[in-house]
C-alpha positions as CSV (number, residue, x, y, z in Angstrom):
1,M,17.6,39.3,4.2
2,N,19.7,38.1,7.0
3,Q,16.7,37.8,9.3
4,F,15.6,34.7,7.4
5,K,18.8,32.7,8.2
6,D,17.0,30.9,11.1
7,Y,14.5,29.4,8.7
8,F,16.6,27.6,6.1
9,L,19.5,25.2,6.3
10,S,22.7,26.8,5.0
11,Q,26.3,27.4,5.9
12,H,25.4,30.2,8.4
13,A,25.9,29.6,12.1
14,E,22.4,30.9,12.8
15,S,21.0,28.4,10.4
16,Q,23.0,25.5,11.8
17,N,22.0,26.3,15.3
18,S,18.3,26.6,14.5
19,F,18.4,23.3,12.5
20,Q,20.1,21.3,15.2
21,R,18.0,22.9,18.0
22,I,14.6,22.0,16.6
23,L,15.6,18.6,15.4
24,S,17.2,17.7,18.7
25,E,14.1,18.8,20.6
26,T,11.8,16.9,18.3
27,Q,14.0,13.8,18.6
28,N,14.0,14.0,22.4
29,L,10.3,14.5,22.7
30,L,9.5,11.5,20.4
31,S,12.0,9.3,22.1
32,E,10.6,10.2,25.5
33,F,7.0,9.6,24.3
34,Y,7.8,6.1,23.1
35,R,10.0,5.4,26.1
36,Q,6.9,5.6,28.2
37,Q,5.4,2.7,26.2
38,P,2.1,4.3,25.0
39,K,-0.9,2.2,24.1
40,V,-1.8,1.5,20.5
41,F,-4.4,4.3,20.8
42,N,-5.4,6.4,23.8
43,G,-9.1,5.4,23.3
44,K,-10.6,8.9,22.8
45,K,-13.7,9.2,20.8
46,A,-13.6,10.9,17.3
47,E,-15.5,14.0,18.5
48,E,-13.2,14.5,21.4
49,I,-10.1,14.5,19.2
50,E,-11.7,16.7,16.7
51,K,-12.4,19.3,19.4
52,E,-8.8,19.2,20.6
53,I,-7.5,19.8,17.1
54,A,-10.0,22.6,16.4
55,L,-8.5,24.5,19.4
56,L,-5.0,24.6,17.8
57,T,-4.0,27.9,16.4
58,N,-3.6,27.7,12.6
59,S,-0.8,30.3,12.2
60,S,0.9,33.2,14.0
61,I,1.6,36.7,13.0
62,N,5.1,37.1,14.4
63,G,6.1,33.5,14.8
64,E,6.1,31.4,17.9
65,S,8.6,29.4,20.0
66,P,9.4,26.0,18.4
67,S,9.2,24.5,21.9
68,L,5.7,25.7,22.4
69,V,4.5,24.5,19.0
70,L,6.2,21.1,19.5
71,K,4.6,20.7,23.0
72,E,1.2,21.3,21.5
73,I,1.9,18.9,18.6
74,M,2.9,16.2,21.1
75,E,-0.2,16.7,23.3
76,K,-2.8,17.1,20.5
77,V,-1.5,15.2,17.5
78,V,1.1,12.6,18.6
79,S,-0.7,11.4,21.7
80,N,-4.0,11.2,19.8
81,S,-2.6,9.1,17.0
82,I,-2.5,5.4,16.2
83,H,0.9,4.0,17.0
84,V,1.7,1.5,14.3
85,T,5.0,0.6,15.9
86,H,3.2,-1.0,18.8
87,P,3.1,-4.8,18.6
88,G,-0.6,-4.7,19.4
89,S,-1.3,-2.7,16.2
90,M,-2.7,-5.5,14.0
91,A,-5.4,-3.8,11.9
92,H,-4.6,-2.6,8.4
93,L,-1.8,-2.8,5.8
94,H,-0.2,0.0,7.8
95,C,3.3,-0.8,8.9
96,P,5.8,0.3,11.5
97,T,8.7,2.3,9.8
98,L,12.3,1.4,9.8
99,I,14.7,3.8,11.6
100,P,17.0,4.1,8.5
101,A,14.0,5.1,6.4
102,I,13.0,7.8,9.0
103,A,16.6,9.2,8.8
104,A,16.2,9.1,5.0
105,E,13.1,11.2,5.2
106,L,15.1,14.0,6.8
107,I,17.6,13.9,3.9
108,I,14.8,13.9,1.4
109,A,13.1,16.9,3.1
110,V,16.4,18.8,3.3
111,L,17.4,18.2,-0.4
112,N,13.8,18.6,-1.6
113,Q,14.6,17.1,-5.0
114,S,11.8,17.0,-7.5
115,M,12.0,13.8,-9.6
116,D,10.5,15.2,-12.8
117,S,13.5,16.9,-14.6
118,W,17.2,16.0,-14.4
119,D,18.2,19.5,-13.4
120,Q,16.0,19.2,-10.3
121,S,17.1,15.8,-9.2
122,T,20.6,15.1,-10.6
123,A,22.0,12.4,-8.4
124,A,18.5,11.3,-7.3
125,T,17.6,10.5,-10.9
126,Y,20.3,7.9,-11.1
127,L,19.8,6.4,-7.7
128,E,16.1,5.9,-8.4
129,E,16.9,4.3,-11.8
130,K,19.6,2.1,-10.1
131,L,17.0,0.9,-7.5
132,V,14.4,0.3,-10.2
133,K,16.8,-1.8,-12.2
134,W,17.7,-3.8,-9.0
135,L,14.0,-4.4,-8.2
136,A,13.3,-5.4,-11.8
137,E,16.1,-8.0,-11.6
138,K,14.7,-9.3,-8.3
139,L,11.4,-9.8,-10.0
140,L,13.1,-11.6,-12.8
141,L,11.7,-9.1,-15.3
142,A,13.2,-9.0,-18.9
143,D,16.0,-6.7,-19.8
144,S,13.4,-4.6,-21.7
145,A,11.7,-3.8,-18.4
146,D,11.6,-0.4,-16.7
147,G,9.8,1.3,-13.8
148,T,9.2,4.3,-11.7
149,F,8.5,5.2,-8.1
150,T,4.9,6.1,-7.3
151,S,2.8,7.3,-4.3
152,G,1.5,3.7,-3.9
153,G,-0.9,1.1,-5.2
154,T,-3.7,3.4,-6.2
155,Q,-1.5,5.4,-8.6
156,S,0.3,2.3,-9.8
157,N,-2.9,0.4,-10.6
158,Y,-4.2,3.5,-12.4
159,M,-1.1,3.6,-14.5
160,G,-1.3,-0.1,-15.3
161,L,-4.9,0.2,-16.6
162,L,-4.1,3.4,-18.4
163,L,-1.3,1.7,-20.4
164,A,-3.5,-1.4,-21.0
165,R,-6.2,0.8,-22.4
166,D,-4.0,2.8,-24.7
167,H,-2.0,-0.2,-25.8
168,F,-5.1,-2.1,-26.8
169,C,-6.5,0.9,-28.7
170,Q,-3.2,1.4,-30.5
171,S,-2.6,-2.3,-31.4
172,Q,-6.2,-3.3,-32.2
173,W,-7.5,-0.2,-33.8
174,N,-4.4,1.9,-34.6
175,W,-6.0,4.6,-32.4
176,D,-3.9,7.2,-30.5
177,V,-5.9,7.9,-27.3
178,K,-3.4,10.6,-26.2
179,K,-4.2,12.7,-29.3
180,L,-7.7,11.6,-30.2
181,G,-9.4,10.7,-26.9
182,L,-11.4,7.5,-26.5
183,P,-12.6,5.7,-29.7
184,A,-16.3,5.1,-30.3
185,E,-15.9,1.4,-29.3
186,A,-14.4,2.3,-25.9
187,H,-17.7,1.5,-24.1
188,K,-17.2,-2.1,-25.0
189,L,-13.7,-2.4,-23.5
190,R,-13.6,-4.8,-20.5
191,I,-11.2,-5.4,-17.6
192,L,-11.4,-8.7,-15.8
193,C,-10.4,-9.1,-12.2
194,S,-11.1,-11.2,-9.1
195,E,-14.2,-10.3,-7.0
196,K,-11.6,-9.8,-4.2
197,A,-9.4,-7.4,-6.2
198,H,-8.6,-4.0,-4.8
199,F,-11.3,-1.3,-5.3
200,T,-8.9,0.8,-7.3
201,V,-9.5,-1.4,-10.3
202,S,-13.0,-0.1,-10.5
203,K,-12.0,3.4,-9.5
204,S,-9.3,3.5,-12.2
205,A,-11.8,2.3,-14.8
206,S,-14.2,5.1,-13.9
207,Q,-11.4,7.8,-14.0
208,L,-10.2,6.5,-17.4
209,G,-13.5,7.1,-19.0
210,L,-14.5,3.4,-19.3
211,G,-16.9,3.4,-16.4
212,E,-17.2,0.9,-13.6
213,Q,-19.3,-1.1,-16.0
214,A,-16.1,-2.0,-17.8
215,V,-14.9,-4.1,-14.8
216,V,-16.0,-7.7,-14.9
217,K,-15.5,-9.4,-11.5
218,I,-14.7,-13.1,-11.5
219,K,-15.7,-15.4,-8.7
220,T,-13.0,-16.8,-6.4
221,D,-12.2,-20.3,-5.2
222,A,-12.1,-21.7,-1.7
223,H,-8.7,-19.9,-1.2
224,M,-10.1,-16.6,-2.4
225,R,-8.1,-16.7,-5.7
226,M,-9.5,-15.8,-9.0
227,C,-11.1,-18.9,-10.6
228,V,-9.2,-19.3,-13.9
229,S,-11.7,-21.6,-15.5
230,T,-14.5,-19.1,-14.9
231,L,-12.2,-16.3,-16.2
232,K,-11.6,-18.2,-19.5
233,K,-15.3,-18.8,-20.0
234,E,-16.1,-15.2,-19.3
235,I,-13.5,-14.0,-21.8
236,Q,-15.1,-16.1,-24.6
237,R,-18.6,-15.0,-23.6
238,L,-17.6,-11.4,-23.8
239,K,-15.9,-11.8,-27.2
240,S,-18.9,-13.6,-28.6
241,S,-21.2,-10.8,-27.3
242,G,-19.2,-8.2,-29.1
243,Y,-17.1,-6.9,-26.2
244,Y,-13.4,-6.3,-26.1
245,P,-11.6,-8.0,-23.1
246,M,-8.4,-5.9,-23.0
247,C,-6.9,-6.6,-19.6
248,I,-6.7,-9.1,-16.8
249,A,-6.0,-7.4,-13.5
250,A,-4.5,-10.1,-11.2
251,T,-4.0,-9.7,-7.5
252,C,-0.9,-10.8,-5.6
253,G,-2.1,-10.3,-2.0
254,T,-5.7,-9.3,-1.6
255,T,-6.4,-6.7,1.1
256,D,-8.6,-8.9,3.3
257,F,-7.1,-12.4,2.7
258,G,-3.6,-11.9,1.3
259,S,-4.5,-14.4,-1.4
260,I,-2.5,-14.7,-4.6
261,D,-4.0,-15.4,-7.9
262,A,-2.5,-18.1,-10.2
263,L,-0.2,-15.8,-12.0
264,G,1.2,-18.4,-14.4
265,E,-2.2,-19.5,-15.6
266,L,-3.4,-15.9,-15.9
267,T,-0.3,-15.1,-18.0
268,E,-1.3,-17.9,-20.4
269,A,-5.0,-16.7,-20.5
270,A,-3.9,-13.1,-21.3
271,S,-1.4,-14.2,-24.0
272,E,-4.0,-16.5,-25.7
273,N,-6.5,-13.7,-25.9
274,G,-4.2,-10.8,-26.8
275,M,-4.9,-9.1,-23.4
276,W,-2.7,-7.0,-21.1
277,L,-1.8,-8.6,-17.8
278,H,-1.5,-6.3,-14.8
279,V,-0.5,-7.7,-11.5
280,D,-1.4,-5.7,-8.3
281,A,1.4,-6.9,-6.0
282,A,1.1,-3.9,-3.7
283,Y,0.8,-6.3,-0.7
284,G,2.5,-9.5,-1.9
285,G,5.4,-8.0,-3.9
286,A,7.6,-7.9,-0.8
287,L,7.9,-11.7,-1.1
288,V,10.7,-10.9,-3.5
289,L,12.9,-10.5,-0.4
290,S,11.7,-13.7,1.3
291,K,13.8,-16.8,0.9
292,K,10.9,-19.1,2.1
293,H,8.0,-17.6,0.1
294,C,9.5,-15.9,-3.0
295,G,8.2,-18.9,-5.1
296,K,4.7,-17.6,-4.6
297,L,5.5,-14.8,-7.1
298,A,6.1,-17.3,-9.9
299,G,4.8,-15.9,-13.1
300,I,4.9,-12.2,-12.1
301,N,7.9,-11.7,-14.4
302,L,5.7,-12.3,-17.4
303,A,3.2,-9.6,-16.5
304,D,2.9,-6.5,-18.7
305,S,2.8,-4.3,-15.7
306,V,3.3,-4.7,-11.9
307,T,2.4,-2.7,-8.8
308,I,4.5,-2.9,-5.6
309,D,4.1,-0.9,-2.4
310,F,7.0,-0.3,-0.1
311,H,4.9,1.2,2.7
312,K,3.6,-2.3,3.6
313,M,6.1,-5.2,4.1
314,F,9.1,-3.2,3.0
315,Y,8.4,-1.1,6.2
316,Q,8.8,2.3,4.6
317,P,7.1,5.5,5.7
318,I,4.0,6.5,3.6
319,S,4.1,7.1,0.8
320,C,6.4,4.8,-1.2
321,G,5.5,2.5,-4.1
322,A,6.7,1.5,-7.6
323,F,5.3,0.6,-11.0
324,F,7.0,-1.7,-13.5
325,V,6.4,-2.5,-17.1
326,K,7.7,-5.5,-19.1
327,N,8.6,-3.2,-22.1
328,K,9.9,0.3,-21.4
329,S,8.3,1.4,-24.7
330,S,4.9,1.2,-22.9
331,F,5.8,4.5,-21.2
332,Q,5.2,6.2,-24.5
333,Y,1.6,6.5,-23.5
334,L,2.5,8.7,-20.5
335,S,5.3,10.8,-22.1
336,Y,4.7,14.5,-22.7
337,H,7.3,17.2,-23.4
338,A,7.4,20.8,-22.2
339,D,10.1,23.3,-23.3
340,Y,10.7,24.5,-19.8
341,L,11.0,21.0,-18.3
342,N,11.9,18.1,-20.6
343,P,12.4,19.3,-24.1
344,E,12.4,16.6,-26.7
345,E,15.8,17.4,-28.1
346,E,17.6,17.0,-24.7
347,D,19.5,13.8,-24.2
348,L,18.9,13.6,-20.4
349,D,17.0,11.3,-18.1
350,H,13.8,13.2,-17.3
351,L,11.8,10.8,-15.1
352,V,8.6,12.7,-15.7
353,N,8.4,10.8,-19.0
354,K,7.5,7.7,-16.9
355,S,5.0,9.1,-14.5
356,V,1.5,10.6,-14.2
357,Q,3.0,13.0,-11.7
358,T,5.2,16.0,-12.4
359,T,6.6,17.0,-9.0
360,R,7.5,13.8,-7.2
361,R,9.5,13.0,-4.0
362,F,12.8,11.3,-3.9
363,D,11.3,8.3,-2.1
364,A,13.8,5.9,-3.5
365,L,16.4,7.1,-1.0
366,K,14.5,5.7,2.0
367,L,14.2,2.3,0.5
368,Y,17.8,2.4,-0.6
369,M,19.1,3.3,2.9
370,S,16.9,0.6,4.4
371,L,18.2,-2.1,2.1
372,R,21.8,-1.1,2.8
373,I,21.5,-0.7,6.6
374,V,19.0,-3.5,7.4
375,G,20.1,-5.9,4.7
376,E,18.3,-8.5,2.7
377,R,18.7,-11.3,5.3
378,D,16.9,-9.4,8.0
379,F,14.2,-8.2,5.6
380,S,13.6,-11.9,4.7
381,C,13.5,-12.9,8.4
382,M,11.0,-10.1,9.2
383,I,8.6,-11.1,6.4
384,D,8.9,-14.8,7.1
385,H,8.3,-14.2,10.8
386,T,5.0,-12.4,10.1
387,I,3.8,-15.1,7.7
388,E,4.7,-17.9,10.2
389,L,2.9,-15.9,13.0
390,A,-0.2,-15.7,10.8
391,K,-0.2,-19.4,10.2
392,Q,0.1,-20.1,14.0
393,T,-2.6,-17.6,14.7
394,A,-5.0,-19.0,12.2
395,L,-4.5,-22.5,13.5
396,W,-5.0,-21.4,17.1
397,L,-8.1,-19.4,16.2
398,K,-9.5,-22.4,14.3
399,E,-9.1,-24.6,17.4
400,T,-10.7,-22.0,19.7
401,S,-14.3,-22.5,20.5
402,G,-16.8,-19.9,19.4
403,I,-14.6,-18.5,16.6
404,E,-15.0,-19.1,12.8
405,V,-11.9,-18.6,10.6
406,I,-12.3,-17.9,6.9
407,N,-8.7,-18.4,5.7
408,S,-7.3,-21.0,8.0
409,E,-4.2,-21.4,5.8
410,P,-3.2,-17.8,5.1
411,E,-0.9,-17.1,2.1
412,L,0.5,-13.9,3.6
413,N,-0.1,-12.5,7.0
414,A,-3.8,-11.6,7.1
415,I,-6.5,-13.7,8.9
416,V,-10.2,-13.1,8.6
417,F,-12.3,-14.5,11.4
418,R,-15.3,-13.7,13.6
419,F,-16.9,-14.7,16.9
420,T,-20.1,-16.8,16.4
421,D,-23.4,-15.9,17.9
422,E,-26.8,-17.4,17.1
423,K,-28.7,-14.2,17.7
424,D,-26.6,-11.3,16.4
425,A,-23.1,-12.2,15.1
426,D,-22.8,-8.9,13.2
427,G,-23.7,-6.8,16.3
428,L,-21.4,-9.0,18.4
429,N,-18.3,-8.6,16.2
430,L,-18.8,-4.9,15.7
431,H,-19.2,-4.4,19.5
432,I,-16.0,-6.2,20.4
433,Y,-14.0,-4.4,17.6
434,K,-15.0,-1.1,19.1
435,K,-14.4,-2.2,22.6
436,L,-10.8,-3.2,21.8
437,L,-10.2,0.0,19.9
438,Y,-11.3,2.3,22.7
439,S,-9.5,0.3,25.3
440,G,-6.3,1.2,23.6
441,E,-4.8,-2.2,24.3
442,G,-4.9,-3.4,20.7
443,L,-6.1,-2.6,17.3
444,I,-7.6,-5.0,14.7
445,A,-9.6,-4.4,11.6
446,K,-13.1,-5.1,10.6
447,T,-14.5,-6.1,7.2
448,K,-17.6,-7.5,5.6
449,I,-17.7,-10.9,3.8
450,N,-20.9,-11.6,1.8
451,G,-22.6,-8.9,3.8
452,S,-21.6,-10.3,7.2
453,Q,-19.4,-8.6,9.8
454,Y,-16.0,-10.1,10.3
455,L,-12.7,-9.2,12.1
456,K,-9.2,-9.2,10.7
457,F,-5.7,-9.5,11.9
458,T,-3.1,-8.0,9.6
459,L,0.2,-9.1,11.1
460,L,2.6,-6.8,9.4
461,N,4.7,-5.9,12.5
462,P,7.8,-8.1,12.9
463,Q,7.8,-7.1,16.6
464,T,4.4,-8.8,17.2
465,T,4.5,-12.2,18.8
466,M,1.9,-14.8,19.7
467,A,1.6,-13.3,23.1
468,E,0.2,-10.0,21.7
469,V,-2.2,-11.9,19.5
470,K,-3.5,-14.0,22.4
471,L,-3.8,-10.9,24.6
472,A,-6.0,-9.2,21.9
473,V,-8.1,-12.4,21.5
474,E,-8.5,-12.6,25.3
475,S,-9.8,-9.1,25.4
476,L,-12.1,-9.8,22.4
477,S,-13.4,-13.0,24.1
478,Q,-14.2,-11.1,27.3
479,S,-16.1,-8.5,25.4
480,A,-18.0,-11.2,23.5
481,K,-18.9,-12.9,26.8
482,E,-20.3,-9.6,28.2
483,Y,-22.2,-9.0,25.0
484,K,-23.9,-12.4,25.0
485,Q,-24.7,-12.0,28.7
486,K,-26.6,-8.8,27.9
487,E,-28.4,-10.5,25.0
488,E,-29.5,-13.3,27.4
489,A,-30.7,-10.8,29.9
490,L,-33.0,-9.1,27.4
């Protein structure tokens, strides 16, 4: 089968040449593309991009020139993409990626380790566990803690609520959900979270057989944090009505506002009522590396489970996240054994015992390389810069005529605001959002608060400065002025 040497990396000269040739060409094309300083987005409409992609050939019979395929990819895919590395990209929790992490992605792809069984991920198993232990120590978790890498917040939040459900059924009713399915009383189980919590709390409840009706949303205070006094009253109301409050799902960095619930007080409330405390720190967990702001995580070490994403303020390529538990014994609710994969009698570290996934990527390597090459000092500086920029931006927007700011004192680096208009504020803000997007000069997000249209800066990019923010607002202001002039002319 010598004709296949060009397709796989090995010791053969043909393989080495093929590998170096295609990687070198890819590297040169990407470097040249970014050297030309592309806009955040080229401004094409969705239907135009869809047509261009539709014209691409799906496959070939006899294979094609790598140069030809790469040329088409650059023209149809890369040029039509959102460029998150651009300092004007300020929309979602969608970060630029660190160069060491990009290099790690190549190693991950070449090795192609599967993190389920030890004999598929020998050294990778121990590097992931080493990094999990380091992160647990950073979070000040107990020695009994453990964790695993995940695809991100959705999977981690799902795991947290799954463990909360099974733990409650086991401890309260001596009921084994793994073997017996849900008990008759399951329809009375309740999860309490902030009204600003991530949608995956409700999504997970529906997938876990509890239904969206199991999620009780607690109102937030002026800082968009869960109101603890309301939470406590609701827990007692539920109990007196015959329901079973089993879990408090706290948020450390809400998607829209970056607000952080009072973790210490929520820990007390959970403990007093025999409830599991899950903390969704997908966004805010990166503060563990911030010298100025790590104190905002106070209380997270007492949670029963914790979600952290690395493809946000750890600047890792998607996807990369982690899930932690206070007691490693909690993973018993996920553990299954197969003779061909992780037989019970084997004394080896099979990481599949801690995950809802079987095949899983060696994502720990890219975070590990980033931490080693970039260093904790610069991670801290990058995170602190974006939070300081958000504070400056919020203050400046607050003092700008015709703009309303919801969170004028941002906890992380997200600011929600809108341009005011007596006739049609929703139409105005949607118009100027689209105008900026299709100009390609910048990218911000849109969201709805109490049914009204708002705009949002998510300032994740450490390369973004106040100059880029002001440039975006200047463009938005001009569009707002044009919109209002048209209104007046009608």
